C-alpha positions in Angstrom: -11.3 12.9 18.8 -10.0 9.6 17.1 -7.6 10.5 14.1 -7.0 7.5 11.7 -3.4 8.2 10.4 -1.4 6.7 7.7 2.1 5.9 9.0 3.5 5.5 5.5 5.1 2.4 4.1 8.2 2.2 6.3 10.9 5.0 6.5 9.7 7.3 9.4 10.1 10.4 7.4 7.5 9.3 5.0 4.7 10.1 7.3 2.9 13.3 6.2 3.4 16.5 8.1 -0.2 16.4 9.3 0.4 12.9 10.4 3.4 13.6 12.3 2.0 16.7 14.0 -1.2 14.4 15.3 1.2 11.8 16.3 3.0 14.5 18.5 -0.1 15.8 20.0 -1.6 12.5 20.7 -2.5 11.3 24.4 -3.2 7.8 23.1 -1.7 5.8 20.1 -2.9 2.6 18.9 -0.5 1.5 16.4 -0.3 -1.6 13.9 2.9 -3.1 15.8 3.5 -5.9 13.1 4.0 -3.2 10.3 4.6 0.3 11.4 8.0 1.5 12.0 8.7 1.9 15.9 11.0 4.8 15.1 7.7 6.7 14.7 6.7 6.3 18.2 9.8 8.2 19.2 8.0 11.2 18.3 5.2 10.6 20.9 5.0 13.1 23.8 5.8 12.2 27.4 2.9 10.5 29.1 1.5 9.1 25.9 -0.1 5.8 26.2 0.9 3.1 23.4 -1.2 0.3 22.4 0.1 -2.5 20.0 -3.0 -3.6 17.9 -1.2 -6.6 16.8 -2.4 -8.3 19.8 -5.8 -6.7 20.0 -9.0 -7.6 18.7 -11.5 -4.9 17.2 -13.5 -5.0 20.4 -10.2 -4.3 22.2 -9.3 -1.4 20.0 -12.6 0.2 20.2 -12.5 0.0 24.2 -9.4 1.8 24.2 -10.9 4.6 22.0 -14.1 4.9 24.0 -12.3 5.2 27.3 -9.9 7.9 25.7 -12.8 9.7 24.5 -14.7 9.7 27.7 -11.5 11.0 29.3 -11.2 13.8 26.7 -8.0 12.5 25.2 -6.9 12.8 21.8 -6.4 9.4 19.9 -4.4 8.4 16.9 -5.0 5.3 15.3 -1.8 4.6 13.4 -2.1 2.3 10.3 0.7 1.3 8.1 1.0 2.8 4.6 -2.5 4.5 3.8 -5.4 3.4 5.9 -7.8 3.1 3.0 -5.8 0.0 1.7 -6.2 -3.1 3.5 -6.6 -1.2 6.8 -9.7 -2.7 8.1 -10.9 0.8 9.0 -14.6 0.6 8.0 -15.4 -1.6 10.7 -13.8 0.6 13.2 -15.5 3.8 11.7 -19.0 2.1 11.9 -18.3 1.3 15.5 -17.5 4.9 16.2 -20.3 6.1 14.3 -22.7 3.9 16.3 -21.3 5.7 19.5 -21.4 9.1 17.9 -17.6 9.6 18.5 -16.1 11.9 16.0 -13.1 10.8 13.9 -11.1 11.7 10.7 -8.6 10.2 8.4 -5.2 11.4 7.5 -3.9 9.8 4.4 -0.5 8.1 4.2 2.0 7.0 1.5 1.0 3.3 0.5 3.6 0.7 0.0 2.3 0.6 -3.6 3.8 4.1 -4.1 7.0 3.2 -2.0 7.4 0.1 -4.2 7.3 2.1 -7.5 9.7 4.6 -5.9 12.0 1.7 -5.2 11.7 0.4 -8.5 12.4 3.8 -9.9 9.3 3.1 -12.1 6.2 4.5 -13.3 3.0 2.5 -13.4 1.3 4.2 -15.9 3.1 4.4 -19.3 1.5 5.4 -22.8 0.7 2.5 -25.1 1.9 0.1 -22.2 -0.4 0.5 -19.2 -2.9 3.2 -18.1 -4.6 1.2 -15.3 -3.3 -0.1 -12.1 -5.0 -3.1 -10.3 -4.4 -3.2 -6.7 -5.4 -6.7 -5.2 -4.3 -9.7 -3.4 -4.6 -13.5 -3.6 -7.5 -15.3 -1.8 -6.3 -16.7 1.5 -8.0 -17.1 4.8 -9.9 -14.1 3.6 -11.6 -14.8 0.4 -11.9 -12.3 -2.7 -15.4 -11.4 -4.2 -16.3 -13.5 -7.1 -15.0 -11.8 -10.4 -12.1 -10.4 -8.5 -9.7 -13.4 -8.8 -6.1 -12.8 -9.9 -6.7 -14.9 -13.1 -9.7 -12.7 -14.0 -7.6 -9.5 -13.4 -4.6 -11.0 -15.3 -6.9 -11.2 -18.4 -6.6 -7.4 -18.7 -2.7 -7.4 -19.0 -2.8 -4.2 -17.0 -0.3 -3.2 -14.4 -1.0 -5.2 -11.1 0.3 -4.6 -7.6 -0.4 -7.5 -5.3 -0.6 -7.3 -1.7 -0.6 -9.9 0.9 0.6 -12.7 -1.3 4.2 -13.2 -1.1 3.7 -16.4 0.7 1.6 -17.9 -1.9 4.0 -17.1 -4.9 3.6 -20.7 -6.4 -0.1 -20.5 -6.7 0.1 -16.7 -7.7 2.2 -17.6 -10.6 -0.1 -20.1 -11.8 -3.1 -17.8 -11.8 -1.1 -15.1 -13.6 -0.1 -17.3 -16.4 -3.5 -18.9 -16.6 -5.1 -15.6 -16.8 -3.2 -14.3 -19.7 0.2 -13.0 -18.7 3.2 -14.4 -20.9 5.9 -16.1 -19.0 8.3 -13.4 -20.1 6.4 -10.6 -18.5 8.5 -8.4 -16.2 7.8 -8.8 -12.7 9.3 -7.6 -9.2 9.1 -8.4 -5.7 9.6 -5.5 -3.4 10.2 -6.5 0.4 9.8 -3.7 2.9 9.7 -0.7 0.5 11.5 2.2 2.1 12.7 0.4 5.3 16.6 0.1 5.8 16.4 -3.8 4.8 14.3 -3.1 1.8 15.0 -5.8 -1.0 14.2 -5.7 -4.6 14.0 -8.9 -6.7 13.4 -8.5 -10.3 12.2 -11.4 -12.4 9.3 -12.4 -14.7 6.0 -13.9 -14.1 7.4 -17.3 -15.2 10.1 -17.1 -12.6 8.2 -15.6 -9.8 7.9 -18.5 -7.5 11.5 -19.6 -7.9 12.7 -15.9 -7.3 10.9 -15.5 -4.1 12.1 -18.9 -2.9 15.7 -18.3 -3.7 15.7 -14.9 -1.9 13.7 -16.2 1.1 10.8 -13.8 0.7 7.6 -15.1 2.0 5.9 -11.9 3.5 6.0 -8.3 3.9 6.5 -7.9 0.1 4.4 -6.6 -2.8 4.7 -8.6 -6.1 4.5 -6.3 -9.1 3.7 -7.4 -12.6 3.3 -5.6 -15.9 5.1 -4.5 -19.0 5.7 -1.1 -17.4 8.6 -2.8 -15.9 10.2 -3.3 -19.5 12.1 -0.8 -21.6 9.4 -0.1 -24.3 6.9 2.9 -24.3 6.1 5.8 -26.2 6.7 9.5 -25.0 3.8 11.2 -23.1 1.9 13.7 -25.2 1.9 16.0 -22.2 5.3 17.6 -22.7 5.5 16.9 -26.5 6.3 20.2 -28.3 3.3 19.6 -30.8 0.7 18.9 -28.0 -1.3 21.9 -27.1 -2.6 22.2 -23.6 -4.4 24.9 -21.5 -1.2 26.3 -20.8 0.9 26.0 -23.6 0.2 26.2 -27.6 1.7 23.2 -29.4 4.2 23.9 -32.2 3.2 23.2 -35.8 4.4 19.7 -36.7 5.5 20.6 -40.1 
């Protein structure tokens, strides 16, 4: 059996209980060495074989999985954050399906959630933003037509931008060209939940300068939106006048 497991965004205790149990039970672990906290590997059992996928191709990874399956071993494919976001798992699952090898997925705490926790922020605020765009700049891997930073910026929604900390000059240009005002609040969150986590608060107009001044060019999320400001309206959910299935609202008069 192959288990795709989300390792969480950094801190070793942010892996799920299920993920930790699978990791302790694994005979083989293939981990994303460039991003997964190595402290998680301390929980593997004696005799567990470890593979760092940072130096492996898709074909290498599948070969390890196929051999482990033939030997009746339990394999954990340990991805950073949550496997469903920029995890490149679809291509692995298709290869396993083609070989009729069973697998499942254990979700994890994505860095976009870890970044919000680090910022002590809520992405969705009444009358400010009710949508979150999770995206990336086009680089060596292109983005589909219609999904450019500039196109998404026109919505003025909350944006969480992955894999773009090394392109902040162009990113800033695209955000401004798309419709964000220069004074729109922004933040750069480096290695959310890791011991060396760093938060840089800035604006869209000072994004590139802030990244440069703080020496951040990778392993960081860029967060943009007015939810980082101070203005919002109270949620109806806990308003005394708001009726829910569990509580009758009070008469406003």
